[in-house]
Backbone atoms as SQL, in Angstrom:
CREATE TABLE atoms (id INTEGER PRIMARY KEY, chain TEXT, resi INTEGER, resn TEXT, atom TEXT, x REAL, y REAL, z REAL);
INSERT INTO atoms VALUES
  (1, 'A', 1, 'MET', 'N', 99.460, -0.280, -30.885),
  (2, 'A', 1, 'MET', 'CA', 99.264, -0.579, -29.470),
  (3, 'A', 1, 'MET', 'C', 98.417, 0.780, -28.099),
  (4, 'A', 2, 'LEU', 'N', 98.465, 0.221, -27.588),
  (5, 'A', 2, 'LEU', 'CA', 96.907, 0.325, -26.498),
  (6, 'A', 2, 'LEU', 'C', 98.052, 1.375, -25.736),
  (7, 'A', 3, 'GLY', 'N', 96.896, 2.312, -24.967),
  (8, 'A', 3, 'GLY', 'CA', 97.714, 3.625, -24.373),
  (9, 'A', 3, 'GLY', 'C', 98.706, 4.654, -25.177),
  (10, 'A', 4, 'ASN', 'N', 99.411, 5.317, -24.062),
  (11, 'A', 4, 'ASN', 'CA', 100.616, 6.168, -24.257),
  (12, 'A', 4, 'ASN', 'C', 101.812, 5.571, -25.249),
  (13, 'A', 5, 'PRO', 'N', 101.987, 5.804, -26.275),
  (14, 'A', 5, 'PRO', 'CA', 103.390, 5.370, -26.187),
  (15, 'A', 5, 'PRO', 'C', 105.071, 6.027, -25.649),
  (16, 'A', 6, 'ASP', 'N', 104.768, 7.387, -25.142),
  (17, 'A', 6, 'ASP', 'CA', 105.713, 7.581, -24.652),
  (18, 'A', 6, 'ASP', 'C', 105.939, 8.194, -23.738),
  (19, 'A', 7, 'VAL', 'N', 105.135, 6.567, -22.739),
  (20, 'A', 7, 'VAL', 'CA', 105.296, 6.703, -20.904),
  (21, 'A', 7, 'VAL', 'C', 106.457, 6.530, -20.855),
  (22, 'A', 8, 'PRO', 'N', 107.276, 6.651, -19.660),
  (23, 'A', 8, 'PRO', 'CA', 108.331, 5.114, -19.397),
  (24, 'A', 8, 'PRO', 'C', 107.645, 3.699, -19.050),
  (25, 'A', 9, 'HIS', 'N', 107.695, 2.711, -19.731),
  (26, 'A', 9, 'HIS', 'CA', 107.384, 1.108, -19.478),
  (27, 'A', 9, 'HIS', 'C', 108.877, 0.239, -18.638),
  (28, 'A', 10, 'THR', 'N', 108.536, -0.593, -17.980),
  (29, 'A', 10, 'THR', 'CA', 109.658, -1.359, -17.300),
  (30, 'A', 10, 'THR', 'C', 108.944, -2.407, -17.833),
  (31, 'A', 11, 'VAL', 'N', 109.944, -3.325, -19.295),
  (32, 'A', 11, 'VAL', 'CA', 109.333, -4.501, -19.365),
  (33, 'A', 11, 'VAL', 'C', 110.250, -5.548, -18.860),
  (34, 'A', 12, 'THR', 'N', 109.860, -7.251, -18.778),
  (35, 'A', 12, 'THR', 'CA', 110.957, -8.048, -17.982),
  (36, 'A', 12, 'THR', 'C', 110.758, -9.071, -19.717),
  (37, 'A', 13, 'CYS', 'N', 112.177, -9.786, -19.179),
  (38, 'A', 13, 'CYS', 'CA', 112.743, -10.631, -19.899),
  (39, 'A', 13, 'CYS', 'C', 112.233, -12.082, -19.623),
  (40, 'A', 14, 'LEU', 'N', 110.856, -12.747, -20.562),
  (41, 'A', 14, 'LEU', 'CA', 110.642, -14.193, -19.673),
  (42, 'A', 14, 'LEU', 'C', 111.590, -15.297, -19.215),
  (43, 'A', 15, 'GLU', 'N', 113.256, -15.028, -19.640),
  (44, 'A', 15, 'GLU', 'CA', 113.774, -15.962, -19.286),
  (45, 'A', 15, 'GLU', 'C', 114.490, -15.481, -18.022),
  (46, 'A', 16, 'ASP', 'N', 115.425, -14.154, -17.448),
  (47, 'A', 16, 'ASP', 'CA', 115.146, -13.337, -16.551),
  (48, 'A', 16, 'ASP', 'C', 114.081, -13.906, -15.680),
  (49, 'A', 17, 'PHE', 'N', 113.315, -13.273, -15.935),
  (50, 'A', 17, 'PHE', 'CA', 112.164, -13.897, -14.829),
  (51, 'A', 17, 'PHE', 'C', 111.948, -15.013, -14.701),
  (52, 'A', 18, 'ALA', 'N', 111.793, -16.301, -14.957),
  (53, 'A', 18, 'ALA', 'CA', 112.138, -17.322, -14.693),
  (54, 'A', 18, 'ALA', 'C', 113.117, -17.911, -14.260),
  (55, 'A', 19, 'ARG', 'N', 113.957, -16.763, -14.299),
  (56, 'A', 19, 'ARG', 'CA', 115.569, -17.760, -13.492),
  (57, 'A', 19, 'ARG', 'C', 115.638, -16.481, -12.082),
  (58, 'A', 20, 'ALA', 'N', 115.273, -15.790, -12.253),
  (59, 'A', 20, 'ALA', 'CA', 114.967, -15.096, -10.968),
  (60, 'A', 20, 'ALA', 'C', 113.601, -15.555, -9.666),
  (61, 'A', 21, 'LEU', 'N', 112.507, -16.391, -10.441),
  (62, 'A', 21, 'LEU', 'CA', 111.744, -17.267, -9.517),
  (63, 'A', 21, 'LEU', 'C', 112.882, -18.309, -9.148),
  (64, 'A', 22, 'VAL', 'N', 113.493, -19.160, -9.397),
  (65, 'A', 22, 'VAL', 'CA', 114.305, -20.140, -9.264),
  (66, 'A', 22, 'VAL', 'C', 115.146, -20.027, -8.148),
  (67, 'A', 23, 'THR', 'N', 115.539, -18.579, -8.271),
  (68, 'A', 23, 'THR', 'CA', 116.754, -17.604, -6.757),
  (69, 'A', 23, 'THR', 'C', 116.178, -17.936, -6.353),
  (70, 'A', 24, 'LEU', 'N', 114.878, -17.124, -6.083),
  (71, 'A', 24, 'LEU', 'CA', 113.945, -16.708, -5.215),
  (72, 'A', 24, 'LEU', 'C', 113.806, -18.263, -4.104),
  (73, 'A', 25, 'ALA', 'N', 112.975, -19.169, -5.003),
  (74, 'A', 25, 'ALA', 'CA', 112.670, -20.804, -4.404),
  (75, 'A', 25, 'ALA', 'C', 114.053, -20.637, -4.146),
  (76, 'A', 26, 'GLU', 'N', 115.075, -20.997, -4.578),
  (77, 'A', 26, 'GLU', 'CA', 116.050, -21.240, -3.308),
  (78, 'A', 26, 'GLU', 'C', 117.092, -20.800, -2.652),
  (79, 'A', 27, 'ARG', 'N', 116.828, -19.330, -2.781),
  (80, 'A', 27, 'ARG', 'CA', 117.110, -18.622, -1.665),
  (81, 'A', 27, 'ARG', 'C', 116.742, -18.697, -0.207),
  (82, 'A', 28, 'GLU', 'N', 117.180, -19.103, 0.988),
  (83, 'A', 28, 'GLU', 'CA', 116.311, -18.769, 2.228),
  (84, 'A', 28, 'GLU', 'C', 115.994, -17.616, 2.844),
  (85, 'A', 29, 'GLU', 'N', 117.126, -16.617, 2.599),
  (86, 'A', 29, 'GLU', 'CA', 116.755, -15.268, 2.567),
  (87, 'A', 29, 'GLU', 'C', 116.023, -14.443, 1.483),
  (88, 'A', 30, 'ALA', 'N', 115.179, -15.015, 0.902),
  (89, 'A', 30, 'ALA', 'CA', 114.507, -14.260, 0.390),
  (90, 'A', 30, 'ALA', 'C', 112.944, -14.639, 0.158),
  (91, 'A', 31, 'LEU', 'N', 112.931, -15.326, 1.588),
  (92, 'A', 31, 'LEU', 'CA', 111.765, -15.324, 2.172),
  (93, 'A', 31, 'LEU', 'C', 111.140, -14.365, 2.586),
  (94, 'A', 32, 'GLY', 'N', 109.746, -14.488, 2.804),
  (95, 'A', 32, 'GLY', 'CA', 109.280, -13.039, 3.504),
  (96, 'A', 32, 'GLY', 'C', 109.416, -11.697, 3.406),
  (97, 'A', 33, 'GLN', 'N', 109.885, -11.954, 2.166),
  (98, 'A', 33, 'GLN', 'CA', 110.133, -10.196, 1.374),
  (99, 'A', 33, 'GLN', 'C', 109.323, -10.394, 0.227),
  (100, 'A', 34, 'VAL', 'N', 109.294, -8.548, -0.121),
  (101, 'A', 34, 'VAL', 'CA', 109.383, -8.811, -1.576),
  (102, 'A', 34, 'VAL', 'C', 109.873, -7.849, -2.405),
  (103, 'A', 35, 'TRP', 'N', 109.924, -9.031, -3.633),
  (104, 'A', 35, 'TRP', 'CA', 110.841, -8.553, -4.311),
  (105, 'A', 35, 'TRP', 'C', 110.543, -7.682, -5.710),
  (106, 'A', 36, 'HIS', 'N', 111.225, -7.075, -6.994),
  (107, 'A', 36, 'HIS', 'CA', 110.795, -7.191, -7.818),
  (108, 'A', 36, 'HIS', 'C', 112.209, -7.861, -8.447),
  (109, 'A', 37, 'LEU', 'N', 111.489, -8.600, -9.769),
  (110, 'A', 37, 'LEU', 'CA', 112.665, -9.246, -10.688),
  (111, 'A', 37, 'LEU', 'C', 113.610, -8.212, -11.454),
  (112, 'A', 38, 'PRO', 'N', 114.692, -8.728, -11.607),
  (113, 'A', 38, 'PRO', 'CA', 115.375, -7.877, -12.748),
  (114, 'A', 38, 'PRO', 'C', 115.018, -7.489, -13.979),
  (115, 'A', 39, 'ASN', 'N', 114.953, -6.296, -14.232),
  (116, 'A', 39, 'ASN', 'CA', 114.233, -6.184, -15.797),
  (117, 'A', 39, 'ASN', 'C', 115.443, -4.699, -15.769),
  (118, 'A', 40, 'PRO', 'N', 115.139, -4.783, -17.409),
  (119, 'A', 40, 'PRO', 'CA', 116.299, -4.464, -18.387),
  (120, 'A', 40, 'PRO', 'C', 116.596, -2.860, -17.942),
  (121, 'A', 41, 'GLU', 'N', 116.919, -1.387, -18.738),
  (122, 'A', 41, 'GLU', 'CA', 116.333, -0.149, -18.464),
  (123, 'A', 41, 'GLU', 'C', 115.116, 0.014, -18.547),
  (124, 'A', 42, 'THR', 'N', 114.327, 0.923, -18.186),
  (125, 'A', 42, 'THR', 'CA', 113.585, 1.480, -19.114),
  (126, 'A', 42, 'THR', 'C', 113.290, 2.185, -19.455),
  (127, 'A', 43, 'VAL', 'N', 112.193, 1.521, -20.661),
  (128, 'A', 43, 'VAL', 'CA', 112.173, 2.811, -22.101),
  (129, 'A', 43, 'VAL', 'C', 110.521, 2.816, -22.299),
  (130, 'A', 44, 'THR', 'N', 110.558, 3.860, -23.052),
  (131, 'A', 44, 'THR', 'CA', 108.901, 4.230, -23.418),
  (132, 'A', 44, 'THR', 'C', 108.664, 3.221, -24.427),
  (133, 'A', 45, 'MET', 'N', 107.403, 2.808, -24.603),
  (134, 'A', 45, 'MET', 'CA', 107.187, 2.110, -25.172),
  (135, 'A', 45, 'MET', 'C', 107.204, 2.277, -26.485),
  (136, 'A', 46, 'ARG', 'N', 107.556, 3.685, -27.052),
  (137, 'A', 46, 'ARG', 'CA', 108.333, 3.797, -29.052),
  (138, 'A', 46, 'ARG', 'C', 109.762, 3.313, -28.671),
  (139, 'A', 47, 'GLU', 'N', 110.000, 3.444, -28.079),
  (140, 'A', 47, 'GLU', 'CA', 111.951, 3.252, -27.573),
  (141, 'A', 47, 'GLU', 'C', 111.407, 1.135, -27.604),
  (142, 'A', 48, 'PHE', 'N', 110.406, 0.811, -26.877),
  (143, 'A', 48, 'PHE', 'CA', 110.345, -0.428, -26.837),
  (144, 'A', 48, 'PHE', 'C', 110.051, -1.544, -28.721),
  (145, 'A', 49, 'VAL', 'N', 109.399, -0.536, -29.062),
  (146, 'A', 49, 'VAL', 'CA', 108.893, -0.782, -30.690),
  (147, 'A', 49, 'VAL', 'C', 109.991, -0.602, -31.617),
  (148, 'A', 50, 'ARG', 'N', 110.477, 0.401, -30.967),
  (149, 'A', 50, 'ARG', 'CA', 111.558, 1.007, -32.172),
  (150, 'A', 50, 'ARG', 'C', 113.075, -0.474, -31.954),
  (151, 'A', 51, 'THR', 'N', 113.629, -0.992, -30.897),
  (152, 'A', 51, 'THR', 'CA', 114.562, -1.796, -30.685),
  (153, 'A', 51, 'THR', 'C', 113.508, -3.158, -30.967),
  (154, 'A', 52, 'VAL', 'N', 112.672, -3.482, -31.180),
  (155, 'A', 52, 'VAL', 'CA', 111.753, -4.951, -31.805),
  (156, 'A', 52, 'VAL', 'C', 111.902, -4.778, -33.256),
  (157, 'A', 53, 'PHE', 'N', 111.464, -3.573, -33.641),
  (158, 'A', 53, 'PHE', 'CA', 111.972, -3.111, -35.336),
  (159, 'A', 53, 'PHE', 'C', 113.241, -3.690, -35.994),
  (160, 'A', 54, 'GLU', 'N', 113.644, -3.248, -35.076),
  (161, 'A', 54, 'GLU', 'CA', 115.586, -2.692, -35.639),
  (162, 'A', 54, 'GLU', 'C', 116.186, -4.632, -35.267),
  (163, 'A', 55, 'ALA', 'N', 115.443, -5.156, -34.710),
  (164, 'A', 55, 'ALA', 'CA', 116.046, -6.670, -34.099),
  (165, 'A', 55, 'ALA', 'C', 115.880, -7.348, -35.242),
  (166, 'A', 56, 'ALA', 'N', 113.984, -6.946, -35.680),
  (167, 'A', 56, 'ALA', 'CA', 113.572, -7.973, -36.810),
  (168, 'A', 56, 'ALA', 'C', 114.362, -6.970, -38.341),
  (169, 'A', 57, 'GLY', 'N', 114.824, -5.672, -37.964),
  (170, 'A', 57, 'GLY', 'CA', 116.153, -5.589, -39.953),
  (171, 'A', 57, 'GLY', 'C', 114.907, -4.654, -40.686),
  (172, 'A', 58, 'ARG', 'N', 113.365, -4.006, -39.912),
  (173, 'A', 58, 'ARG', 'CA', 112.818, -3.118, -40.410),
  (174, 'A', 58, 'ARG', 'C', 112.511, -1.886, -39.823),
  (175, 'A', 59, 'PRO', 'N', 112.101, -1.272, -40.761),
  (176, 'A', 59, 'PRO', 'CA', 111.745, -0.412, -40.616),
  (177, 'A', 59, 'PRO', 'C', 110.299, -0.006, -39.302),
  (178, 'A', 60, 'ALA', 'N', 110.612, 0.546, -37.440),
  (179, 'A', 60, 'ALA', 'CA', 108.987, 1.050, -36.839),
  (180, 'A', 60, 'ALA', 'C', 108.529, 1.387, -37.610),
  (181, 'A', 61, 'ARG', 'N', 107.213, 0.869, -36.999),
  (182, 'A', 61, 'ARG', 'CA', 105.794, 1.665, -37.473),
  (183, 'A', 61, 'ARG', 'C', 104.578, 0.861, -36.050),
  (184, 'A', 62, 'LEU', 'N', 104.192, 2.175, -36.352),
  (185, 'A', 62, 'LEU', 'CA', 103.620, 2.591, -34.462),
  (186, 'A', 62, 'LEU', 'C', 102.718, 3.420, -34.330),
  (187, 'A', 63, 'ARG', 'N', 101.052, 3.002, -34.188),
  (188, 'A', 63, 'ARG', 'CA', 100.172, 3.084, -34.403),
  (189, 'A', 63, 'ARG', 'C', 99.460, 2.415, -32.850),
  (190, 'A', 64, 'ALA', 'N', 98.905, 4.359, -32.102),
  (191, 'A', 64, 'ALA', 'CA', 98.356, 3.868, -31.234),
  (192, 'A', 64, 'ALA', 'C', 97.162, 4.068, -31.184),
  (193, 'A', 65, 'THR', 'N', 96.462, 3.077, -30.411),
  (194, 'A', 65, 'THR', 'CA', 94.091, 3.124, -31.291),
  (195, 'A', 65, 'THR', 'C', 94.073, 4.222, -29.883),
  (196, 'A', 66, 'PRO', 'N', 93.225, 4.730, -30.928),
  (197, 'A', 66, 'PRO', 'CA', 92.718, 5.922, -29.702),
  (198, 'A', 66, 'PRO', 'C', 91.928, 5.354, -28.422),
  (199, 'A', 67, 'PRO', 'N', 92.178, 5.969, -27.426),
  (200, 'A', 67, 'PRO', 'CA', 91.398, 5.365, -26.371),
  (201, 'A', 67, 'PRO', 'C', 89.759, 5.373, -26.505),
  (202, 'A', 68, 'TRP', 'N', 89.074, 6.264, -27.365),
  (203, 'A', 68, 'TRP', 'CA', 87.396, 6.513, -27.781),
  (204, 'A', 68, 'TRP', 'C', 87.120, 4.766, -28.422),
  (205, 'A', 69, 'VAL', 'N', 88.013, 4.067, -29.262),
  (206, 'A', 69, 'VAL', 'CA', 87.692, 3.206, -29.949),
  (207, 'A', 69, 'VAL', 'C', 87.975, 2.070, -29.446),
  (208, 'A', 70, 'LEU', 'N', 89.028, 1.499, -27.686),
  (209, 'A', 70, 'LEU', 'CA', 88.808, 1.001, -27.433),
  (210, 'A', 70, 'LEU', 'C', 87.627, 0.520, -26.026),
  (211, 'A', 71, 'GLY', 'N', 87.223, 1.755, -26.169),
  (212, 'A', 71, 'GLY', 'CA', 85.880, 1.996, -25.674),
  (213, 'A', 71, 'GLY', 'C', 84.738, 1.409, -25.790),
  (214, 'A', 72, 'LEU', 'N', 84.495, 1.326, -27.242),
  (215, 'A', 72, 'LEU', 'CA', 83.968, 1.247, -27.716),
  (216, 'A', 72, 'LEU', 'C', 83.537, -0.088, -28.500),
  (217, 'A', 73, 'ALA', 'N', 84.796, -0.373, -28.347),
  (218, 'A', 73, 'ALA', 'CA', 84.806, -2.353, -28.912),
  (219, 'A', 73, 'ALA', 'C', 84.568, -2.873, -27.312),
  (220, 'A', 74, 'ALA', 'N', 84.980, -2.065, -26.300),
  (221, 'A', 74, 'ALA', 'CA', 84.927, -3.217, -25.233),
  (222, 'A', 74, 'ALA', 'C', 83.315, -2.868, -24.905),
  (223, 'A', 75, 'SER', 'N', 82.116, -1.905, -24.890),
  (224, 'A', 75, 'SER', 'CA', 81.972, -2.292, -25.120),
  (225, 'A', 75, 'SER', 'C', 80.915, -3.546, -25.191),
  (226, 'A', 76, 'PHE', 'N', 81.216, -3.973, -26.509),
  (227, 'A', 76, 'PHE', 'CA', 80.965, -5.329, -27.173),
  (228, 'A', 76, 'PHE', 'C', 81.886, -6.807, -26.872),
  (229, 'A', 77, 'ASN', 'N', 82.830, -6.363, -26.105),
  (230, 'A', 77, 'ASN', 'CA', 83.868, -7.860, -25.792),
  (231, 'A', 77, 'ASN', 'C', 84.159, -7.664, -24.913),
  (232, 'A', 78, 'PRO', 'N', 83.934, -9.135, -24.386),
  (233, 'A', 78, 'PRO', 'CA', 83.946, -9.018, -22.791),
  (234, 'A', 78, 'PRO', 'C', 85.763, -9.141, -22.441),
  (235, 'A', 79, 'THR', 'N', 86.519, -9.409, -23.590),
  (236, 'A', 79, 'THR', 'CA', 87.571, -9.690, -23.497),
  (237, 'A', 79, 'THR', 'C', 88.519, -8.474, -23.141),
  (238, 'A', 80, 'LEU', 'N', 87.853, -7.655, -24.299),
  (239, 'A', 80, 'LEU', 'CA', 88.339, -6.113, -24.599),
  (240, 'A', 80, 'LEU', 'C', 87.927, -4.829, -22.965),
  (241, 'A', 81, 'ARG', 'N', 87.136, -5.607, -22.114),
  (242, 'A', 81, 'ARG', 'CA', 86.663, -5.400, -21.441),
  (243, 'A', 81, 'ARG', 'C', 88.042, -4.819, -19.724),
  (244, 'A', 82, 'ALA', 'N', 88.309, -6.356, -20.364),
  (245, 'A', 82, 'ALA', 'CA', 89.292, -6.602, -18.747),
  (246, 'A', 82, 'ALA', 'C', 90.238, -5.703, -19.804),
  (247, 'A', 83, 'VAL', 'N', 91.182, -5.793, -20.921),
  (248, 'A', 83, 'VAL', 'CA', 92.118, -5.209, -21.180),
  (249, 'A', 83, 'VAL', 'C', 92.069, -3.481, -21.062),
  (250, 'A', 84, 'LYS', 'N', 90.419, -3.107, -20.808),
  (251, 'A', 84, 'LYS', 'CA', 90.263, -1.650, -20.832),
  (252, 'A', 84, 'LYS', 'C', 90.594, -1.553, -19.471),
  (253, 'A', 85, 'GLU', 'N', 90.253, -2.137, -18.409),
  (254, 'A', 85, 'GLU', 'CA', 90.469, -1.867, -16.650),
  (255, 'A', 85, 'GLU', 'C', 91.831, -2.110, -16.940),
  (256, 'A', 86, 'GLN', 'N', 93.105, -2.408, -17.865),
  (257, 'A', 86, 'GLN', 'CA', 94.301, -2.411, -17.378),
  (258, 'A', 86, 'GLN', 'C', 95.455, -1.570, -17.675),
  (259, 'A', 87, 'LEU', 'N', 94.823, -0.413, -18.356),
  (260, 'A', 87, 'LEU', 'CA', 95.159, 0.257, -20.082),
  (261, 'A', 87, 'LEU', 'C', 95.921, 1.131, -18.624),
  (262, 'A', 88, 'TYR', 'N', 95.474, 1.422, -17.745),
  (263, 'A', 88, 'TYR', 'CA', 96.197, 2.214, -16.939),
  (264, 'A', 88, 'TYR', 'C', 98.054, 2.016, -16.862),
  (265, 'A', 89, 'GLN', 'N', 98.188, 0.574, -17.058),
  (266, 'A', 89, 'GLN', 'CA', 99.863, 0.638, -17.196),
  (267, 'A', 89, 'GLN', 'C', 100.157, 0.995, -18.109),
  (268, 'A', 90, 'SER', 'N', 99.179, 1.371, -19.059),
  (269, 'A', 90, 'SER', 'CA', 100.202, 2.073, -20.407),
  (270, 'A', 90, 'SER', 'C', 100.131, 2.978, -19.987),
  (271, 'A', 91, 'GLU', 'N', 99.185, 3.496, -19.284),
  (272, 'A', 91, 'GLU', 'CA', 98.817, 5.855, -19.716),
  (273, 'A', 91, 'GLU', 'C', 99.421, 6.005, -18.522),
  (274, 'A', 92, 'ARG', 'N', 100.250, 5.365, -18.278),
  (275, 'A', 92, 'ARG', 'CA', 101.153, 6.044, -16.937),
  (276, 'A', 92, 'ARG', 'C', 102.474, 5.607, -16.659),
  (277, 'A', 93, 'PRO', 'N', 103.275, 6.236, -16.442),
  (278, 'A', 93, 'PRO', 'CA', 104.569, 5.318, -16.167),
  (279, 'A', 93, 'PRO', 'C', 104.154, 4.025, -15.219),
  (280, 'A', 94, 'TRP', 'N', 104.672, 3.854, -15.872),
  (281, 'A', 94, 'TRP', 'CA', 104.901, 1.783, -14.925),
  (282, 'A', 94, 'TRP', 'C', 106.961, 1.017, -15.563),
  (283, 'A', 95, 'VAL', 'N', 106.952, 1.801, -14.134),
  (284, 'A', 95, 'VAL', 'CA', 108.852, 1.766, -13.602),
  (285, 'A', 95, 'VAL', 'C', 108.742, 1.039, -12.249),
  (286, 'A', 96, 'VAL', 'N', 109.592, -0.432, -12.751),
  (287, 'A', 96, 'VAL', 'CA', 110.276, -0.793, -11.232),
  (288, 'A', 96, 'VAL', 'C', 111.437, -1.057, -11.320),
  (289, 'A', 97, 'ASP', 'N', 112.173, -0.865, -10.143),
  (290, 'A', 97, 'ASP', 'CA', 113.364, -0.915, -9.640),
  (291, 'A', 97, 'ASP', 'C', 113.664, -2.184, -9.341),
  (292, 'A', 98, 'SER', 'N', 114.455, -2.801, -10.044),
  (293, 'A', 98, 'SER', 'CA', 114.963, -4.332, -9.166),
  (294, 'A', 98, 'SER', 'C', 116.605, -4.193, -8.558),
  (295, 'A', 99, 'GLY', 'N', 116.559, -3.275, -7.913),
  (296, 'A', 99, 'GLY', 'CA', 118.323, -3.174, -7.175),
  (297, 'A', 99, 'GLY', 'C', 118.456, -3.739, -6.007),
  (298, 'A', 100, 'LYS', 'N', 117.449, -3.885, -5.241),
  (299, 'A', 100, 'LYS', 'CA', 117.038, -4.585, -4.235),
  (300, 'A', 100, 'LYS', 'C', 117.598, -6.379, -4.466),
  (301, 'A', 101, 'PHE', 'N', 116.815, -6.563, -5.522),
  (302, 'A', 101, 'PHE', 'CA', 116.869, -8.157, -6.216),
  (303, 'A', 101, 'PHE', 'C', 118.705, -8.281, -6.298),
  (304, 'A', 102, 'GLU', 'N', 118.996, -7.528, -7.539),
  (305, 'A', 102, 'GLU', 'CA', 120.055, -7.462, -8.382),
  (306, 'A', 102, 'GLU', 'C', 121.030, -6.620, -6.721),
  (307, 'A', 103, 'ARG', 'N', 121.552, -6.511, -5.642),
  (308, 'A', 103, 'ARG', 'CA', 122.256, -6.468, -4.750),
  (309, 'A', 103, 'ARG', 'C', 122.370, -7.958, -4.626),
  (310, 'A', 104, 'ALA', 'N', 120.936, -7.986, -3.674),
  (311, 'A', 104, 'ALA', 'CA', 121.033, -10.096, -2.366),
  (312, 'A', 104, 'ALA', 'C', 121.536, -10.796, -3.780),
  (313, 'A', 105, 'PHE', 'N', 121.399, -10.516, -4.884),
  (314, 'A', 105, 'PHE', 'CA', 121.148, -12.122, -5.668),
  (315, 'A', 105, 'PHE', 'C', 122.448, -12.102, -6.757),
  (316, 'A', 106, 'GLY', 'N', 123.031, -10.752, -7.456),
  (317, 'A', 106, 'GLY', 'CA', 124.239, -10.594, -7.605),
  (318, 'A', 106, 'GLY', 'C', 123.880, -10.595, -9.302),
  (319, 'A', 107, 'TRP', 'N', 123.473, -10.339, -9.752),
  (320, 'A', 107, 'TRP', 'CA', 123.290, -10.909, -11.210),
  (321, 'A', 107, 'TRP', 'C', 121.880, -9.689, -11.995),
  (322, 'A', 108, 'LYS', 'N', 122.102, -9.399, -13.080),
  (323, 'A', 108, 'LYS', 'CA', 121.165, -8.130, -13.334),
  (324, 'A', 108, 'LYS', 'C', 120.046, -8.834, -14.340),
  (325, 'A', 109, 'ALA', 'N', 119.783, -7.718, -15.362),
  (326, 'A', 109, 'ALA', 'CA', 118.604, -8.160, -16.100),
  (327, 'A', 109, 'ALA', 'C', 119.224, -8.603, -17.432),
  (328, 'A', 110, 'THR', 'N', 118.926, -8.963, -18.593),
  (329, 'A', 110, 'THR', 'CA', 119.436, -9.436, -19.733),
  (330, 'A', 110, 'THR', 'C', 119.115, -8.041, -20.298),
  (331, 'A', 111, 'PRO', 'N', 119.950, -7.126, -21.100),
  (332, 'A', 111, 'PRO', 'CA', 120.102, -5.438, -21.361),
  (333, 'A', 111, 'PRO', 'C', 119.032, -6.333, -22.229),
  (334, 'A', 112, 'LEU', 'N', 117.694, -4.907, -23.166),
  (335, 'A', 112, 'LEU', 'CA', 116.817, -5.376, -23.475),
  (336, 'A', 112, 'LEU', 'C', 117.192, -5.130, -24.957),
  (337, 'A', 113, 'SER', 'N', 118.657, -4.793, -25.763),
  (338, 'A', 113, 'SER', 'CA', 118.428, -4.708, -27.163),
  (339, 'A', 113, 'SER', 'C', 118.581, -5.959, -27.158),
  (340, 'A', 114, 'ASP', 'N', 119.223, -7.261, -25.968),
  (341, 'A', 114, 'ASP', 'CA', 119.865, -8.800, -26.332),
  (342, 'A', 114, 'ASP', 'C', 119.351, -8.950, -25.892),
  (343, 'A', 115, 'ALA', 'N', 117.789, -8.826, -24.905),
  (344, 'A', 115, 'ALA', 'CA', 116.522, -10.338, -24.480),
  (345, 'A', 115, 'ALA', 'C', 116.049, -9.842, -26.120),
  (346, 'A', 116, 'VAL', 'N', 115.455, -9.009, -26.631),
  (347, 'A', 116, 'VAL', 'CA', 114.501, -8.531, -27.618),
  (348, 'A', 116, 'VAL', 'C', 115.195, -9.519, -29.240),
  (349, 'A', 117, 'GLY', 'N', 116.354, -9.337, -29.511),
  (350, 'A', 117, 'GLY', 'CA', 116.788, -10.092, -30.437),
  (351, 'A', 117, 'GLY', 'C', 116.936, -11.213, -29.807),
  (352, 'A', 118, 'ALA', 'N', 117.252, -12.327, -29.075),
  (353, 'A', 118, 'ALA', 'CA', 117.071, -13.270, -28.913),
  (354, 'A', 118, 'ALA', 'C', 115.760, -13.815, -29.389),
  (355, 'A', 119, 'THR', 'N', 114.963, -13.113, -28.630),
  (356, 'A', 119, 'THR', 'CA', 113.553, -13.605, -28.867),
  (357, 'A', 119, 'THR', 'C', 112.961, -14.000, -30.066),
  (358, 'A', 120, 'VAL', 'N', 113.473, -12.235, -30.866),
  (359, 'A', 120, 'VAL', 'CA', 113.174, -12.173, -32.518),
  (360, 'A', 120, 'VAL', 'C', 113.699, -13.356, -32.836),
  (361, 'A', 121, 'ALA', 'N', 114.823, -13.656, -32.921),
  (362, 'A', 121, 'ALA', 'CA', 115.924, -15.068, -33.395),
  (363, 'A', 121, 'ALA', 'C', 115.072, -16.109, -33.474),
  (364, 'A', 122, 'TRP', 'N', 114.694, -16.226, -31.633),
  (365, 'A', 122, 'TRP', 'CA', 113.315, -17.794, -31.789),
  (366, 'A', 122, 'TRP', 'C', 112.260, -18.002, -32.373),
  (367, 'A', 123, 'PHE', 'N', 111.483, -16.397, -32.877),
  (368, 'A', 123, 'PHE', 'CA', 110.372, -16.102, -33.362),
  (369, 'A', 123, 'PHE', 'C', 110.810, -17.050, -34.557),
  (370, 'A', 124, 'ARG', 'N', 112.124, -16.563, -35.663),
  (371, 'A', 124, 'ARG', 'CA', 111.755, -16.526, -36.671),
  (372, 'A', 124, 'ARG', 'C', 112.613, -18.448, -36.997),
  (373, 'A', 125, 'GLU', 'N', 113.433, -18.539, -35.950),
  (374, 'A', 125, 'GLU', 'CA', 113.113, -19.973, -35.976),
  (375, 'A', 125, 'GLU', 'C', 112.288, -20.974, -36.053),
  (376, 'A', 126, 'GLN', 'N', 110.570, -20.457, -34.579),
  (377, 'A', 126, 'GLN', 'CA', 109.823, -21.374, -34.873),
  (378, 'A', 126, 'GLN', 'C', 109.250, -20.904, -36.677),
  (379, 'A', 127, 'ALA', 'N', 109.751, -20.049, -37.555),
  (380, 'A', 127, 'ALA', 'CA', 108.697, -19.472, -38.488),
  (381, 'A', 127, 'ALA', 'C', 108.950, -20.823, -39.640),
  (382, 'A', 128, 'GLU', 'N', 110.373, -21.049, -39.324),
  (383, 'A', 128, 'GLU', 'CA', 111.567, -21.888, -40.538),
  (384, 'A', 128, 'GLU', 'C', 110.139, -22.778, -40.462),
  (385, 'A', 129, 'PRO', 'N', 110.247, -23.322, -41.388),
  (386, 'A', 129, 'PRO', 'CA', 109.201, -25.533, -42.141),
  (387, 'A', 129, 'PRO', 'C', 110.433, -25.344, -41.523),
  (388, 'A', 130, 'ARG', 'N', 109.804, -26.776, -41.189),
  (389, 'A', 130, 'ARG', 'CA', 109.975, -28.269, -40.661),
  (390, 'A', 130, 'ARG', 'C', 110.456, -28.866, -41.647),
  (391, 'A', 131, 'ARG', 'N', 112.046, -29.818, -41.527),
  (392, 'A', 131, 'ARG', 'CA', 112.463, -30.617, -42.578),
  (393, 'A', 131, 'ARG', 'C', 112.488, -32.011, -41.462),
  (394, 'A', 132, 'SER', 'N', 111.870, -32.710, -42.297),
  (395, 'A', 132, 'SER', 'CA', 112.390, -34.309, -41.554),
  (396, 'A', 132, 'SER', 'C', 113.441, -35.206, -42.859);
């Protein structure tokens, strides 16, 4: 992974993100305000990776790419240059408070373990061979 695996990072479940955008689009009181969409508890990326591997039924493995490796690769690859520019998001705490949204619209994000479990199940379903 890129960045420091031990800094806190808030992640968002895609289904929660989509549902929240629809909620904001449908509600008049949402207009003209800044909203942070619902997020589960903030965890370190190390904890996030552990949660993903646990849902997949595998032992967790994590390797952080040394910054100098990314810097060297970025000098040859424009995509990695862009990734390097955004690296601050995974080197310093990235914590989002969605309490305002939760109080205003009455719902919370899917718990992290549930969201990860559903995502792993979806990927497994996609990997199964299709039968005609």
